[in-house]
N, C-alpha and C positions, 0 to 999 in steps of 0.2 A: 186841572190835570189833563194830560194828553191821553186819549184812548184810541186804540186802533182795533177794528174788527179783525177777526181771524182772516176773513177774505182780503181785507186791506193789507194785513201783514204779509200774506202770501203773495199778493200782487206786487207790492212794493219791493220786497226782497227778491221776488222772482224777476222783476224788471232789472234789478241790479245784475243778476247773473247774465242777462242778455247783453247788457252794456259792455261787459268785459269779456265776452266770448270771442276768442281769436282762433281762427282755423290754421291749418298747416301752411307754412311757407317754405319753399324750397330755396336752393341756392340762388343768389341774386342774379338777375338778368339785366340787360341794358334797360329794359322797361322799368324794372324795379328801381334801378338807380335814378333814372330820369324822374319817376314819380316822387321819389323821396325828395329830390331837389325842387320839383315843380310844386309840390304841396306846400313847402315853405314859402315859395314865391306867392302862391295863391292866398295863403293866410295873410301875408303882409299886405297884399293888394286889397283884400276885403277890409282890413283895418284902416287902410288909407282912405276908404270910401265912407267912413263913419264919422259924423260930427261929434264934438266940435273940434277934435284934435287931428282928424285924418288929413293928411297933406293934400289929398285930392278932393276934400270936402269943405273947402273954405266957404264960410257963410252958412253952413248947415248947423242946425240946433243940435245940442248934445243928444246922442243916441240915434239921430236920423241917419239911415243908410241911403246914400246916394246911388242910384242905379249905375251911373257911369259919369266920368268927368266930362264927357262929350257935351258941349253946349250948342252945337250947330251941326246940321246935316249928319245925324239927327241930334236934336236937343234931348238928351236923357238926364239932364241935371235936375232930376226930380226924385221923389221917393215914392215907390209903389208899395202898397200894403202887401201884395202877393210876393213880390221879389224880396222885400226885406224880411218877411216871415220865413221864407225858404232859406235865405242866407243865414239868418240868425239861428235857425234850427240847427244848422251845421255847426255853428259856433257853440251852441249849447251842448251838442254831442261831444265836441272836443274839450269843453270845460269839464264835463263830467268825468273825463278820463285823466284829468290832472293839469290841463292848461289853465291854471288859476288866474293868469293875467287877463283872461276874458271876462271874469266876473263883473267888474265895473262897467264894461261895455254892454253886457247883457242887461244889467240893471238899468243903464241909461236908456237902452232901447225900449224896455218895458215902460219906463216913466214917460218916454216920448209918445208911445202908443196910447197911453192913458190920456195924455193931453189931446192927441189927434182925434180920439174918439169923440170928444166934445166939440170939435170945430164944425160950425155950420158951413155947408158946402153946397155945390149945385145939385147933389143927390138928395140933400135934406139935412136933418139934424139928428140929435140923439133922442129926442122925446119919443118918436115912434121908431127909432132905430134905422131909418132909411139912410141917414148920412154915413152909416158904417159901410155901405156899399160903394162909396166913392173910391176910385181906383188909385189915384195919385194926388200928392200934395207937393207944394213947393218945399224946398229944403229948410225953410224957416218955420215950417208947420202951419203955414197959412194956406187957404184953399186955392186950387187951380181953377180959374174961372173960364178957361177956353173950352172950345168944343171937344168932346171926347165920348168914347163909348161908355155910357152909364146906364144902369149900375153894373158892377162886376161883383158877383156874389161869392167868389172863392176867397177873397181877402180875410173876412172875419173868421172863417173856418180854419184857414192856415195860421192866422195869428193866435187863435185859441190853442191849437195843438202845439205850437212852438212854446207858448207860455206854460202849457201843461208839462211839456218836457222839462222845463226848468223847475216847475212845481214838484214834479216827481223827485228831482234831486233833493229839494228841500225836505221832503218827507222821508226819503231814504236816509238822509243824514240824521234826522231826528230819530227815526226808528232804529237805526244802527246804534246810535249812542245809547238809546234806551235798552235795546235788546242785548248789546254786547257789554253794557255797563261801563262804558268808557268814562274816564275820570274828567268830567267836565261839569260845569255848573248846570244844574237841572233847569233852572229858569232860562238859561241861554238856549238849552235844547228845546224848550217849549217855544222860545222865540222863533226858531226856524219854522215850526208849525204855524205860528202866528203870522209870519211873513207870507207863507203860502195862502193862509186864510184871509188875512186882512189887506194885503197889498196886491197880490197877484190875482186872486180869485175874482175880485170885483171887475177887473178888466176882462177876464175870461168870460164872466157871467154875461156881460153885454153881448159879446160875440156869439155865445151859444144861443142867447135869446134871438138874435138876428137869424141865425141858421134855422132854428126851429120855426120861425115865423115866415121866412121868405124862401126856403129851399125849393119850393115848387113853382116859384115865379121865374119868368124868363130874365135873362141878363146876358151880358157880353161874355164871351169865352176868354180863356187865358191869353189868347193872342189879340184880344180887344177888337175883333172884327165881326164875328158872327153873333147875332142876337138870338137867343133861344135857350135850350137846356143842353148843358155840356157834360160829358162823362167826367172830365177832370173836376169840375165844380162839385158835382154830386158825390164823387168818390171821396174828396177831402171833407165834404159836409158830413157824410156818413161816419167817417172816422172821428170827426170832431164831436159828434153827438154821443157816440159810444164811449169814447175816452173821457169826454166831459162828464158823463154820468159816473164813471168809475172814480174820477178825480174828486168830484163833488162829495161823494160818499166818504172818501178817504180823509177829507178835512172837516167832516161833520155837517155838510150841507146836502142838498139834494137837487136834482135836475129832472123833474118829472116830464118836462117837455122833451128832454133828450130821449127818455125811455119811450115815449109815445110816438115820436117822429122818426127815430132811427130805422125801424122796420119798414116804414113806408118809403124812405129814401132808398133803402136796399132793394125794395121791390121795383122801384122805377129804374134803378141801375141795370136790372136784367134786360131792359128794353134796348140797351146799347149793343147787345150781343146779336150779331147777324147770322150766326151759325158757322161763319168762317173767320170773322175778325170782330174786334170791338170798334164800332164807329164812334167818332169823336163827338158828334152832335146829333140830336134828334131833328134839328131844323137847320136849314142853310143851303141845301142843294149841292154841296160838294160830295166827293167820293166817300168821305168819312174816314179815310186812311190818314192818320194825323199823329204826330209825335206827342200830342197832348195826352193820348192814351197811355204812352209809356210813362209820362210824368205822373199821371193819376195812379197807375199801378205801383210806381215807386213810393209815392206818398202814402199809399195804403198798405205797404209792406208791414206785416205783423209777424215777427220771428217766432211767435208762439203758435201761429196757425199752421195748418197743413196746406196742401196744394189745392186750395179752396176756390172753386169756380165762382161761387156766389159773390165773394168779395174780390175776385180777380187778383188773387195772390200771384207774385212773380213766377212761381213754379207751376201755376195752374195751367191746365190744357188750353183754356181760353186765352190766357196772357201769352203763352208761348206761340200759339197759332197766330195771334195778332202781331206779335213781334216778327214772325216769319213773313207775313203778308206785307208788313210795312217795309221791311228791308228789300223785298222784291220790287216794291213800288219805286224805291229810290235807286235801285241798282243800275238802271240804264238811264237815269235822269240827268246825271252830272258827268261832265267830261272827266273829272278826277277819279271817277269810279270805273273808268274804262279798264278792261283787261283784268278785272277782279273776278275770280271764279265764284261759283255759287256758294261754296262753303267759306268764303272770306267775308270779313266785315266790310261795310261801305259807309261813306259819309252820308249823313241824312240831315234833312231840314225839317221845317214845320209840317208841311203837307205838299203834295205834288203840284197843286194849282197855285202855289204861293208866287206872288209877283213883287212883294215888298223888297225893296233894295236889290232887285234882280232875282229874287227867289233862290237863295243860296243855302248851302249846308250851315247849320248852327252848331257851335261847340256844345252847348248844353243839351241839344237833342242827341247828338252822337254819343255823348257821355251817358245820357239816360238809357240808351240801348245797351251799353255795357253794364250799367248799374243793375238793370233788371236781371240780367243773366247771373251776375255775381250773387245777387240776393236769392235767386233760384237755387244756385249751388249750395248756399248756406242752408236753405230749407231742406234740400235733399239730404245733405250730410246730417242734419239734426234728426230727420225722420228715418234715416237709414235705408232709404229706397228711392227709386225712380219709377214712376208709373207712366207708360206710354199708352195713350188712347188713340182712337181713330182721328180725334180732333187735333192732337199734338203731333201725330205721326209725321206730317210733312216737315215740321221743324226739326225733328230728330233725324229723319232720313237725309235731310240736307247736309247734316254734319257727319252722320254715320249711316251710310247707305244701306247697311244690312239690318238696321233697327226694325223691329216689329213690335206690335202692341203686346204689352205685358208688364209685370212688375218685377223689377230687378233690385235685389237687396244688395247692401254694400259689401257683402262678402264675395260677390261674384265679379269676374273679370269684366263682364259687359258693363257693370255699373261704373267702374273706373274708366273704361273707354269712353262712356258717354260724358262723364264729368270732365274728363280731360279734353274732349272735343269741344264742349261748351265753354270751358275756361279759355281754351285757345282762341275760340271765336270771340269771346268777350274781350280778350286782350287785343284782338285785332282792332276793335273800335278805339281802344286807348292808344294804340300805335298810330292810328290816323290822327288823333288829336296831337300826339307827340310830333308827328311829321309837320303839321301845319301851325304849331305854336311858334310865336315869334322867338328869335334868338335870345331875347332877354326874358323869356317866359311869359310875356303878356298874352292875354286872351281877349279877343274882341267878341262881339255878338255873333258874327258870321265870318265864313271864309269862302272865297270865290269858288263857284262851281266849275270854273275853267282852269284856274291855276293854283288855287288854295291861298291866295293872298287875302289879308284881313279886310273885312268889309263892315260897314255900318258903325255902330257905337264901339269905341275902343275901351279896353279895361272894364268889361261888363262884370259887375259883382256876381250876377247869377251864373255866368260862365265859370268864374273861379270857384264858387261854392259847389257847383256841379262836379268839378274835378275833385274837390276834396271829398265829397260824399261818395262818388264812384270809387275812388281809391280806398276809402274806408271799407266799402262793401267787398272790394277785391281782397282786402286783408281780413275778411270774415269778421268785421266789427259790425254788429247788428245794432239797430236802434232799439229803444225800449218797446216792449209789447204794448199794444193798446186795446186788446180785446181778449176774451176768454178763448181757450183752445177749442177746436171743433168748429163745425160749419154752422153758422147762424141760420135760424129759421126764416125763410122768405115767405111773407104772407101770400096766400093763394090769389088774392085780389088786391090790386093797388088802389089806394084812396088818395085823393088830392086834398090832404089835410094840412093844417098848420095850427100853431098855438100863438096867440097874441103875446108878444114879448114884454118884458119889464126891463126898463133901462134907467140907469142912474150914473151920474158922473163919478168916475174913479179918480181919486186924487192920491198921488204919491209924493209927499213933501220931502221925505228923506228915507233912506234905507238904513236899518240898524247894522252894526258891524256883523259881518259873516266871515268867520275864519276858524281854522283849526278843526274842521270836520273832514271825515273821510270822503275822498272823491274816487268813485268807481273802484272801491275796494273789492278785489276778486274773492269769490267764494272758493273754499279749499278745493284743489284739484291736483291730482298726482299725475305727473308725466309718465307715459308708459316706458317700460324697460326694453321692450321689443317692438319693432315696426314690421308689419307684414308688407313686403315689397313684391309687387307683381311685375315681372319683366315680360315684355312682348316685343319680339323682333320679327321683322319681315325678311325672310330669307328663302329663296327658291332652292330646293334640294332635289336630289335624285333618290331612287329607291334604295333603302338601307342606310341612308345618311341621317345623322342626328345632329341636333343643336344643343349646346350646353353654354352655361355662363361660368367662367372661372375667374377668381379674383383674390384679393389680398387678405381675406378673412377665412377662418375655418369653415364658416357656413357656405363659402363659395369655393372651397377646396384648397385654399392656400396655394393657388396657381398650379395645382396638380390636375391635369386634364381628366384623369381617371376618377377624381373626387368632385368634379364640378357638378353643378346643378343641371340635371337632365330636364329638357323641355318637352312639353306635350304638343302633339300635332293634330289633335282631333278637330280643330277648326281650320285646318289647312285646305285651301283651294288653289286652283291654278291662277285665279285672279287676285287672291289674297293669301299668299303663302305665309301664314302666321304660325309662329312657334311661341309658346309661353310657359311660364312657371312662376310659382309663388314661393317665397322663402322668407322666414323671419330673421331679421337682422337687428343687432343691438341699436337702440335709439341713441341719438346724439353723437354718432360716429361718422367718419369719412372713409370711404372705401374706393378702390379702383378695381376695374374688372374689364374683361373682354369676352366676346362671343367666339366659340370655336365650333368647327364641324368635325364630327368623328364618323369613320366608316372603316370597318374591318381592321380596327386598331390604328388606323392612320388619323392624324390630327392636323387640321388646317386652321390657323389663327386668322381672325379678321385683320385688316390693315389699319393704319392710323395709330394715333396715340391711345393710351389707356382711357377708358371712360371713367368718370368720377360720379360717385353717389354720396350725398350727405343725408343721413337719416335724421329727421327732426326729433327733438325731445320736447314736445309741446303738449300741453294739456289737451286731451281729446283727440290727439293725432295717433291713430293706430295703424294706418296703412298708406302706402304710396303706390303710384302706377307709373311705369316707364314704358313708353312706346317708341321703338327705335327701328332702324333698318341696318341690315348687314352692310359692312363696308369693306 
């Protein structure tokens, strides 16, 4: 008999609501259209890189994800545990939302990883777990014996969390069938639970043992260059331990080493905060400003959390301050960033001292910069407020010069001004990627710092999955939550502890049939009937002159200037002549309107065509913000 604790039921069904939460989307822009097309190209490209059917993965074993088809200058025709785990995590997210064709690919990858865990390699074997720290293998699942940066300790943590993502789906399907009393065979329902417990958990268990045993030992960073302790590795390790404990309890097991080691990992993570930015490594001698911190922040995104500094959530003051410092570092570094103002996005690479392949911008790094901001917007909208502190103030003032410390709730105009500014900024990074993507939609590893031409490995799987993930966050599609709400307690003193791991071979001979279960079934949610729209227009006026909005609906006066919406001028200054008003309009409608000036009974209409507004009728969308200029 399947049993779920109340906590497990709450967590699993709670996770489901995050998987299907979509935020507001306005009228399609050129960027929207391009991303819709490019996402399809990226999905196809990723599948082309997975054996044994992928057309760019000839010779690869079933389920092996090849980093790139490039076999020389550089040779990336290998599989990396880190890269494949990040890419397949994106596929799992897409599968949960209904892309059912991805199921056999995900299963094949899990089976492949179970085999690879047991392969003796230059880092060691499975008996003591050291072999799990091997970074890459040949595409036929045999060890790579050449010289390399060994070990790399992020792979097991990332692999564990990706498999847990799939495991949550298995448990959600089982629990939904049980809770909603769907008409399916009860034994088949229990089979989903057994798949999670008997097939997926043994692979996860090995990786969690590795993380708990080796988290405090040095290794090479995600760029495979610096030996020491890295923010990225420890960030993904902390998540793996926290989520591993939750998942183990949900399937009737336990992970005591997860419980004992997670607080100590969190404690050490605080050492990476300098007071101004998150440094990437505790050892190594570089400036510490590195896109690896963005990737660590994104991997640790917990949609259930607040703007928590301790776990460096995307909307936290620390994460935003670090984002700002990193962008300033790259702003003047590349020729292609010339003439871009302070409030505009820039192309970014790994770190400013980078010399590899000429030290160019990377697609996945530039996309990571956008992804963090979209995730932050998701968190602010869920929390219903933005808090600006002295730490995050430079980030906000860069985008909104009049920003000052304080908390701004979602019912205020300043909240929507800030969100709009951050979204525009984030879209700027996506537009850079759009500009330098090849005409056929292909994405390489790097693009030239001088002219934007593609450099290094072509058709990089990690670049494609980064675009898919950033686009999902842009559309307010959140990943599953991985920890409890609230700020976790950080131990007052850090201890260099570890727990001896227990390892055993995980064998997956075959997968039972999995079909007919709900995928990302949304929780009930009613679309609003009215949307609160805030209009803000920049218009210099003279004494006695007013601004109004007049349009094609009764709420906008039905084109009668005398009945138009009168604007407020209490924020008007000579440098920022802002007029604004908020009006409730029917959801799911299309309106046209214009701004007018009135003075002593005289009316002056702005020039140009009518402006258009489409109010969304989307679950959870209650407000819109329009910032425009008189014309």
